C-alpha positions as CSV (number, residue, x, y, z in Angstrom):
1,M,46.7,-17.0,56.8
2,T,48.0,-14.1,58.7
3,S,47.3,-14.0,62.4
4,T,43.8,-12.6,63.6
5,T,45.3,-9.4,65.3
6,L,43.6,-6.0,64.6
7,A,44.6,-4.2,61.6
8,P,46.2,-0.6,62.7
9,A,43.4,2.0,62.8
10,T,45.8,5.1,62.5
11,D,46.2,4.7,58.7
12,A,43.9,7.3,56.8
13,S,43.9,5.1,53.9
14,S,42.4,2.2,56.0
15,R,39.9,4.1,57.5
16,T,38.7,5.3,54.0
17,L,38.6,1.7,52.8
18,F,36.7,0.8,56.1
19,R,34.3,3.8,55.4
20,A,33.6,2.4,52.0
21,A,32.7,-1.1,53.4
22,R,30.5,0.8,56.0
23,K,28.5,2.4,53.2
24,L,27.7,-0.8,51.8
25,A,26.5,-2.3,55.0
26,D,24.2,0.7,55.6
27,A,22.8,0.3,52.2
28,A,22.1,-3.4,53.0
29,V,20.6,-3.1,56.6
30,P,17.7,-3.0,57.1
31,R,16.2,-2.6,53.7
32,L,17.5,-6.0,52.5
33,A,18.9,-7.9,55.4
34,D,18.8,-8.1,59.0
35,A,22.7,-8.1,59.4
36,T,25.6,-8.1,56.9
37,S,29.5,-8.3,57.1
38,V,32.0,-7.0,54.7
39,D,35.3,-8.6,54.3
40,V,38.1,-7.1,52.3
41,V,41.3,-8.8,50.9
42,D,43.9,-7.8,53.3
43,L,46.1,-6.6,50.4
44,L,43.9,-3.6,49.6
45,L,45.1,-2.3,52.8
46,Q,48.6,-1.9,51.3
47,G,47.3,-0.6,47.8
48,G,47.6,-4.2,46.4
49,A,45.2,-6.7,45.2
50,P,45.4,-10.3,44.1
51,P,45.9,-11.4,40.4
52,P,42.7,-11.5,38.4
53,G,40.5,-14.7,38.8
54,P,39.7,-16.9,41.9
55,V,41.5,-16.6,45.2
56,D,42.6,-19.7,47.1
57,A,42.6,-20.5,50.7
58,T,45.8,-18.8,51.5
59,T,44.3,-15.2,50.6
60,A,43.4,-13.5,53.9
61,L,40.4,-11.5,54.3
62,R,40.0,-8.7,57.0
63,R,36.5,-7.6,58.4
64,A,35.9,-4.1,57.2
65,A,32.3,-3.6,58.2
66,F,29.4,-5.4,60.2
67,L,25.8,-4.1,60.8
68,S,22.8,-5.4,62.4
69,R,19.4,-3.7,62.5
70,R,19.4,-4.6,66.4
71,G,21.8,-1.9,66.8
72,P,25.4,-1.0,67.3
73,D,26.2,-3.2,70.4
74,V,25.3,-6.5,68.3
75,R,28.6,-7.8,67.4
76,G,29.7,-10.3,64.6
77,A,31.6,-13.5,64.8
78,Y,34.6,-11.4,64.0
79,A,35.4,-7.7,65.1
80,V,36.1,-5.0,62.5
81,G,39.9,-5.0,61.7
82,E,40.1,-8.8,62.5
83,V,41.2,-11.7,60.2
84,S,38.1,-13.2,58.8
85,P,38.6,-16.6,57.4
86,A,36.8,-18.5,54.8
87,P,37.6,-22.1,55.3
88,P,37.4,-24.8,52.3
89,A,34.4,-26.3,51.6
90,T,32.2,-23.4,53.1
91,P,29.8,-21.1,51.1
92,Y,32.5,-18.4,51.6
93,H,35.2,-20.2,50.2
94,H,33.2,-21.4,47.1
95,A,32.0,-18.0,46.2
96,L,35.7,-16.7,46.0
97,S,36.8,-19.8,44.2
98,D,34.2,-20.0,41.4
99,L,33.3,-16.1,41.5
100,R,29.6,-16.9,41.9
101,P,27.0,-15.7,44.4
102,R,25.5,-18.4,47.0
103,L,21.9,-18.3,47.8
104,I,21.1,-20.4,51.1
105,R,17.4,-20.1,51.2
106,D,17.1,-22.1,54.4
107,L,20.0,-22.5,56.5
108,N,20.6,-26.0,58.1
109,H,22.5,-25.5,61.3
110,D,23.5,-29.0,61.1
111,A,25.2,-28.6,57.7
112,G,28.6,-30.1,57.7
113,W,30.3,-26.8,56.4
114,L,29.4,-25.0,59.5
115,A,31.9,-27.2,61.5
116,R,34.6,-25.6,59.5
117,D,33.9,-22.3,61.0
118,P,32.7,-23.0,64.5
119,R,33.2,-19.7,65.8
120,R,30.8,-18.2,62.9
121,A,28.4,-21.0,63.3
122,R,27.7,-20.5,67.0
123,R,27.0,-16.9,66.4
124,M,24.4,-17.7,63.6
125,R,22.6,-20.2,65.8
126,A,22.7,-17.5,68.7
127,V,21.0,-14.9,66.7
128,G,18.7,-17.3,64.8
129,A,19.9,-16.8,61.2
130,H,18.0,-18.9,58.8
131,S,18.7,-17.4,55.4
132,V,22.1,-16.4,53.8
133,L,23.4,-14.5,50.9
134,V,27.4,-14.9,50.0
135,L,28.7,-12.6,47.2
136,P,32.1,-12.0,46.0
137,L,33.2,-8.1,45.7
138,M,34.7,-8.1,42.4
139,A,36.2,-5.2,39.9
140,G,37.9,-5.7,36.6
141,G,37.8,-9.6,37.2
142,V,39.8,-8.9,40.4
143,V,38.5,-10.3,43.9
144,L,38.5,-7.6,46.6
145,G,36.3,-8.9,49.2
146,L,33.2,-10.8,50.3
147,F,29.7,-9.5,51.0
148,V,27.6,-11.6,53.4
149,L,23.9,-11.1,54.1
150,Y,21.8,-12.7,57.0
151,R,18.1,-12.8,57.7
152,R,17.0,-13.9,61.1
153,S,13.8,-15.6,62.5
154,G,10.5,-13.6,61.7
155,S,12.0,-12.4,58.2
156,S,11.1,-14.2,55.1
157,P,14.0,-16.1,53.5
158,F,16.1,-14.8,50.6
159,D,15.0,-15.2,47.1
160,E,16.2,-14.7,43.5
161,T,14.9,-10.8,43.6
162,D,16.9,-10.4,46.8
163,L,20.0,-12.0,45.2
164,Q,19.7,-9.5,42.4
165,E,19.6,-6.5,44.5
166,A,22.4,-7.7,46.6
167,A,24.5,-8.2,43.4
168,R,23.7,-4.7,42.3
169,L,25.1,-3.5,45.6
170,A,28.1,-5.6,45.6
171,D,29.0,-4.1,42.1
172,D,28.5,-0.4,43.1
173,A,30.8,-1.3,46.2
174,A,33.5,-3.2,44.5
175,R,33.9,0.0,42.0
176,C,34.0,2.3,45.5
177,L,36.5,-0.2,46.8
178,E,38.6,-0.4,43.9
179,T,39.2,3.4,43.5
180,V,39.8,3.4,47.2
181,R,42.7,0.9,46.7
182,R,44.2,2.8,43.8
183,R,44.0,5.8,45.8
184,I,46.0,4.1,48.7
185,C,48.5,2.6,46.1
186,R,49.1,6.3,44.8
187,V,49.6,7.7,48.0
188,R,52.0,5.4,49.2
189,R,53.9,5.7,46.1
190,V,54.1,9.3,46.2
191,R,55.2,9.2,49.8
192,G,58.1,7.0,48.8
193,V,59.3,9.3,46.1
194,G,58.2,12.7,47.0
195,G,57.1,12.9,50.6
196,V,54.6,15.3,51.9
197,R,55.3,18.1,49.4
198,R,54.3,15.8,46.4
199,I,51.1,14.6,48.5
200,E,50.2,18.3,48.9
201,E,50.9,18.7,45.1
202,D,48.8,15.9,44.1
203,A,46.0,17.2,46.2
204,L,46.0,20.6,44.7
205,V,45.9,19.1,41.2
206,R,42.8,17.2,42.3
207,H,41.2,20.1,43.6
208,L,42.0,22.4,40.4
209,R,40.7,19.4,38.1
210,R,37.3,19.4,40.3
211,S,36.7,22.5,38.3
212,M,36.0,20.8,35.0
213,P,32.3,20.7,34.5
214,D,30.7,17.2,34.8
215,E,27.5,18.4,33.2
216,F,27.1,21.2,30.3
217,P,24.5,24.0,30.3
218,A,21.2,22.9,28.7
219,V,21.3,24.4,25.4
220,S,18.9,23.5,22.1
221,A,21.8,23.8,19.6
222,L,23.5,20.5,20.6
223,E,23.9,17.7,23.0
224,A,27.5,17.5,24.6
225,A,29.4,15.0,26.5
226,H,33.0,15.0,27.8
227,G,35.7,12.2,27.7
228,R,37.6,10.8,30.6
229,L,40.5,12.8,32.0
230,P,42.9,10.7,33.7
231,A,45.4,12.1,36.1
232,G,49.0,12.3,35.4
233,A,49.8,13.0,31.8
234,A,46.4,14.9,31.3
235,D,46.7,17.3,34.2
236,G,46.7,20.2,31.8
237,Q,44.0,19.0,29.3
238,W,40.6,20.9,29.6
239,Y,37.3,21.3,27.7
240,D,34.3,23.6,28.2
241,V,30.7,24.4,26.2
242,L,30.0,27.9,26.3
243,P,26.4,29.2,25.2
244,L,26.7,32.3,22.8
245,A,23.9,34.7,21.6
246,G,21.9,33.6,18.7
247,A,21.3,30.1,20.1
248,R,25.0,29.3,19.2
249,V,27.3,27.4,21.4
250,A,31.1,27.4,21.6
251,L,33.1,24.1,22.0
252,V,36.6,24.3,23.2
253,V,39.3,21.9,24.2
254,G,42.8,22.5,25.0
255,T,46.2,21.5,27.0
256,A,48.3,23.7,29.2
257,D,52.0,23.3,29.2
258,G,53.7,21.3,31.9
259,D,52.4,18.7,34.5
260,G,51.3,18.4,37.8
261,A,50.2,21.3,39.7
262,H,52.0,23.8,37.3
263,A,49.8,22.3,34.2
264,A,46.7,22.4,36.5
265,V,46.9,26.1,37.3
266,A,47.7,27.0,34.0
267,M,44.6,25.0,32.7
268,N,42.3,26.9,34.9
269,R,44.0,30.2,34.0
270,L,43.4,29.3,30.1
271,R,39.6,28.1,30.7
272,A,39.0,31.6,32.8
273,A,40.7,33.5,29.7
274,V,38.8,31.9,26.9
275,T,35.3,32.2,29.0
276,T,35.9,35.9,29.3
277,L,36.8,36.4,25.6
278,A,34.0,34.1,24.4
279,A,31.7,36.6,26.4
280,L,32.9,39.5,24.0
281,D,31.4,37.1,20.8
282,L,34.7,37.2,19.0
283,P,35.2,34.8,16.1
284,P,37.4,31.9,16.8
285,D,40.5,33.4,14.8
286,E,40.1,36.7,16.8
287,L,39.7,34.9,20.1
288,L,42.7,32.7,19.8
289,A,44.9,35.7,18.6
290,H,43.9,37.3,22.2
291,L,44.4,34.2,24.1
292,D,48.0,34.0,22.3
293,D,48.8,37.3,23.8
294,V,47.2,36.2,27.4
295,V,49.4,33.2,27.2
296,T,52.5,34.9,26.2
297,R,52.3,37.6,29.1
298,L,51.5,34.8,31.7
299,S,53.9,32.1,30.4
300,G,56.2,33.9,28.4
301,P,57.1,33.1,24.6
302,R,58.0,29.3,24.9
303,S,54.6,28.0,26.1
304,G,53.4,24.7,24.6
305,A,49.8,25.5,25.4
306,S,47.1,24.3,22.7
307,C,43.3,25.4,22.2
308,L,40.5,24.5,19.6
309,Y,37.7,26.5,19.3
310,V,34.7,25.8,17.2
311,I,31.3,27.8,17.3
312,Y,28.2,25.9,15.8
313,D,25.1,27.8,14.6
314,P,21.9,25.6,14.7
315,A,20.1,28.0,12.5
316,T,22.4,27.5,9.5
317,Q,23.9,24.2,10.8
318,R,27.2,25.3,10.2
319,C,30.5,25.6,12.2
320,V,33.3,28.2,12.2
321,S,36.5,27.0,13.9
322,A,40.4,27.9,14.4
323,R,43.1,26.2,16.5
324,A,46.5,26.5,17.7
325,G,48.9,23.6,18.4
326,G,47.7,20.0,18.0
327,P,44.0,19.5,19.0
328,T,42.1,17.9,16.0
329,L,38.5,17.9,14.9
330,L,36.4,15.0,13.4
331,V,32.9,15.3,11.9
332,A,30.8,11.9,12.0
333,H,27.9,12.7,9.6
334,P,24.4,11.2,10.1
335,D,24.8,8.8,6.9
336,G,27.9,7.0,8.6
337,G,30.5,8.9,6.9
338,V,33.6,10.7,8.6
339,S,35.1,14.0,7.4
340,V,38.0,16.1,8.8
341,P,37.5,19.7,8.3
342,G,40.9,21.3,6.7
343,L,42.0,23.3,9.7
344,A,45.0,25.3,9.2
345,A,47.9,24.2,11.5
346,H,49.5,26.5,13.7
347,P,52.0,26.9,16.5
348,P,51.2,26.3,20.1
349,L,49.7,29.3,21.9
350,G,52.6,31.9,23.0
351,A,55.2,30.1,20.7
352,E,57.0,32.0,18.1
353,P,55.9,31.4,14.4
354,S,58.2,28.9,12.7
355,E,58.6,28.2,8.8
356,P,55.9,25.9,7.7
357,E,56.9,22.4,7.0
358,P,55.5,20.4,3.8
359,M,52.4,18.4,5.3
360,E,50.1,15.9,3.5
361,P,46.6,17.0,3.5
362,G,43.9,14.9,5.2
363,D,41.6,13.0,3.3
364,P,38.3,14.6,4.0
365,S,36.1,11.6,3.1
366,G,37.7,9.1,5.2
367,T,35.3,6.3,6.2
368,G,37.8,4.2,8.1
369,E,38.2,3.7,11.9
370,L,38.4,7.2,13.7
371,G,41.8,6.6,15.2
372,E,43.2,6.1,11.6
373,L,42.4,9.6,10.4
374,G,45.3,12.0,10.3
375,E,45.7,15.8,10.8
376,P,44.7,17.6,8.2
377,G,45.5,21.3,6.9
378,E,48.8,23.1,6.0
379,M,50.7,25.8,8.0
380,G,49.2,29.0,7.4
381,E,49.0,32.6,8.7
382,P,48.1,32.4,12.5
383,Y,44.4,31.8,13.4
384,E,42.7,31.4,10.2
385,N,38.9,30.5,10.3
386,T,37.7,27.6,8.8
387,E,33.8,27.0,8.0
388,F,32.3,23.6,7.5
389,S,28.7,22.2,7.3
390,A,27.5,20.2,10.3
391,P,23.9,18.9,9.4
392,A,21.7,18.2,12.5
393,G,22.6,14.6,13.9
394,S,26.4,15.3,13.2
395,L,28.7,14.1,15.9
396,L,31.6,16.5,16.4
397,I,34.6,14.8,17.9
398,L,37.4,17.3,19.7
399,R,40.6,15.7,20.3
400,C,44.0,16.6,22.0
401,G,47.1,15.8,20.1
402,D,47.6,12.6,21.9
403,R,44.1,11.5,20.2
404,R,42.5,11.4,23.5
405,T,38.6,12.5,22.9
406,L,38.0,15.3,25.3
407,L,34.4,16.5,23.8
408,L,31.7,14.9,21.8
409,A,28.7,17.1,20.5
410,R,25.8,15.9,18.7
411,T,24.5,18.7,16.7
412,R,20.8,19.7,16.5
413,A,18.7,22.2,14.0
414,L,16.5,25.0,14.8
415,P,13.1,24.1,13.1
416,A,12.7,26.5,10.3
417,D,9.3,27.9,11.7
418,D,11.1,29.3,14.8
419,V,13.5,31.7,12.4
420,A,11.9,34.4,10.8
421,T,13.9,37.3,8.6
422,L,13.2,40.5,7.2
423,T,15.3,42.9,4.9
424,L,14.2,46.5,5.6
425,P,15.2,49.5,3.2
426,P,17.5,52.3,4.8
427,D,14.0,54.7,5.1
428,P,12.6,55.8,8.3
429,A,9.2,54.7,7.5
430,A,10.7,50.8,7.9
431,V,10.5,51.4,11.6
432,S,6.7,50.8,11.4
433,D,7.0,48.1,9.1
434,A,9.3,46.3,11.5
435,R,7.1,46.6,14.4
436,A,3.9,45.4,12.2
437,W,6.1,42.5,11.2
438,A,7.3,41.5,14.7
439,A,3.9,41.9,16.0
440,G,2.6,39.2,13.5
441,R,5.3,36.7,13.8
442,L,4.9,36.7,17.8
443,A,1.1,36.2,17.2
444,A,1.9,33.0,15.0
445,W,4.1,31.9,17.7
446,A,1.3,32.5,20.5
447,L,3.8,34.7,22.4
448,D,1.1,37.5,22.8
449,D,2.9,38.4,26.0
450,L,6.0,39.5,24.7
451,V,4.6,41.7,21.7
452,D,4.5,45.1,23.5
453,S,8.0,44.8,24.7
454,T,9.5,43.0,21.6
455,T,8.0,46.0,19.0
456,L,9.3,48.3,21.3
457,V,12.9,46.7,21.3
458,V,12.4,46.4,17.5
459,S,11.7,49.8,17.1
460,E,14.5,51.3,19.1
461,L,17.1,48.8,17.4
462,V,16.0,49.6,13.8
463,T,15.8,53.2,14.5
464,N,19.4,53.1,15.8
465,A,20.6,51.4,12.9
466,L,19.2,53.9,10.5
467,R,20.6,56.6,12.3
468,Y,24.3,55.2,12.2
469,S,24.4,53.1,9.2
470,T,23.6,53.0,5.5
471,G,22.5,50.3,3.1
472,P,19.7,47.6,4.0
473,I,19.2,46.6,7.6
474,G,18.4,43.0,8.6
475,L,16.0,42.0,11.3
476,R,15.7,38.3,12.5
477,L,13.6,37.0,15.3
478,V,14.6,33.4,16.7
479,R,12.2,31.4,19.1
480,D,14.7,29.2,21.2
481,A,13.6,26.6,23.8
482,R,13.7,29.3,26.5
483,T,14.4,32.8,25.1
484,L,13.2,34.8,22.2
485,I,16.0,36.6,20.5
486,C,16.0,39.6,18.3
487,E,18.7,40.6,16.1
488,V,19.4,43.8,14.1
489,S,22.1,43.9,11.5
490,D,23.5,46.7,9.7
491,S,26.6,47.7,7.6
492,S,28.2,49.9,10.3
493,G,31.3,48.8,12.3
494,S,30.8,51.1,15.3
495,G,28.9,49.5,18.2
496,P,25.9,51.4,20.3
497,H,27.1,53.0,23.5
498,R,24.5,53.5,26.1
499,R,24.7,56.9,27.9
500,R,23.1,58.6,30.9
501,P,20.8,61.3,29.5
502,Q,20.1,64.5,31.2
503,A,16.6,65.3,32.6
504,T,16.2,67.8,30.0
505,D,17.2,65.7,27.0
506,E,14.7,64.6,24.5
507,G,16.5,61.4,23.3
508,G,19.3,59.1,24.2
509,R,17.4,56.8,26.2
510,G,16.7,54.0,23.6
511,L,19.3,51.7,24.8
512,S,18.5,52.3,28.5
513,I,14.8,50.9,27.6
514,V,16.1,47.9,25.7
515,T,18.2,47.0,28.7
516,R,15.4,47.2,31.0
517,L,12.9,45.2,28.6
518,T,15.4,42.4,28.0
519,Q,17.4,40.0,30.1
520,H,20.6,40.0,28.0
521,Q,22.0,42.2,25.2
522,G,25.2,42.7,23.0
523,T,26.8,43.3,19.9
524,R,28.8,41.0,17.6
525,Y,30.9,42.2,14.8
526,T,31.0,40.5,11.3
527,S,32.8,41.2,8.0
528,S,30.0,43.4,6.8
529,G,29.1,45.2,10.0
530,K,27.7,44.2,13.2
531,I,24.5,42.6,14.8
532,V,23.1,44.0,17.9
533,W,21.0,41.3,19.8
534,T,18.9,40.9,22.7
535,E,17.2,38.1,24.5
536,Q,13.9,37.7,26.7
537,S,12.8,34.7,28.7
538,L,9.8,33.0,27.1
539,P,6.7,32.9,29.3
540,T,6.6,29.6,31.5
């Protein structure tokens, strides 16, 4: 045993450890107990820990927290910071030896084991403790400390329900203590090799990584979850889920070149650039071409950054994607099969094109373990789109080159009744037909409140398409979970431009009216022309 002198209180890491212990005490008193103590293994203060499994009597425990419902003036048998013994043949030692909690429903103050710790025994008699819970604090099979709860006279004895609740608190606290211990270990290691500058850089990396989303926007097209991003080698790895027009969603993962703060800064630049380019509603190949230019300007022609960009359309249940560098994409189908879309392999972003090397094509019908699937595709011209089917219920798995899963997405489909399409001839009389058709569809959807605004929007957009394009015009209405989407497609490659009409002008106000009636508007270009779209919020 080490001496019973107080631990230094000046170490910031030790104070963090003690604060974590105090949070556990706050959670237990007075809700579950009249008083509680939290002891931690002394090695934790140096960032260490005993080996997995039970600990013996030579393992020192140090008091990290004590709390009584009678107020802060009430002290425990051992002061915070002092070594707290767990003598053999006591419930404290037994809990650390067999890693099982102890429920002492009715405490006998004449029990022989109390004589082995007379200081604690005197204190329990003085305060009238009559029921005790003793639980080991463990994480990953490693003992981190001891959690003890007391009830005094006037309170009912502990029972099995109380023990279960205390075990839940102990588990949560142990995970927190383990996180703090790892942080202490990392800080001390960094101090040894890099000093204050490395610590500051490490803090900057953590700050930049906090910009990564823990939760994604609620969209009807899919449900997404991200993988765990460890520090160190993964400082430059990132992911995002970006809602697009027409109820579509973009999934994106990537890596930034370098490590540490350099990679974290580059990662945030890449994410910002992709978010900006996605707002332009570009197809994946064009988006990556623009992103390549951005990376070249920012990092030079020898960057090793990578990116995989996938757009999923719930109306068609199809995806279109492109990649640069090493990220891979797997599709786990609802029937249990796994396929690998034949994405063309391309150099990293900003890299100078190289001659293609022969590659074995991937097996698109693989049914083995996901980790055994290779990287399909052959070197092609930069940024070639790949389309593939992803029926509702498919799981899209986006990975980095090291096979670490960064993003998972379970696809959904728009119900057929929520999508309505109409093809109009290039005839001015089609405008009234479009209005009548839209009004009928909204009535069928019980969206009477949107009939007036939507028919006016349809009239303006169809009229604009007739004026500046030739050939048939497409009209589509989509009822999403929260929005009504209106799309008008034509064969013209030139987008509409809103202008400011003069007071004496008879026309030129169509797009201004559309902007006032809808929450969002935009244009996306296709191989056959363009689609002008609007979004209106559904009535609550």
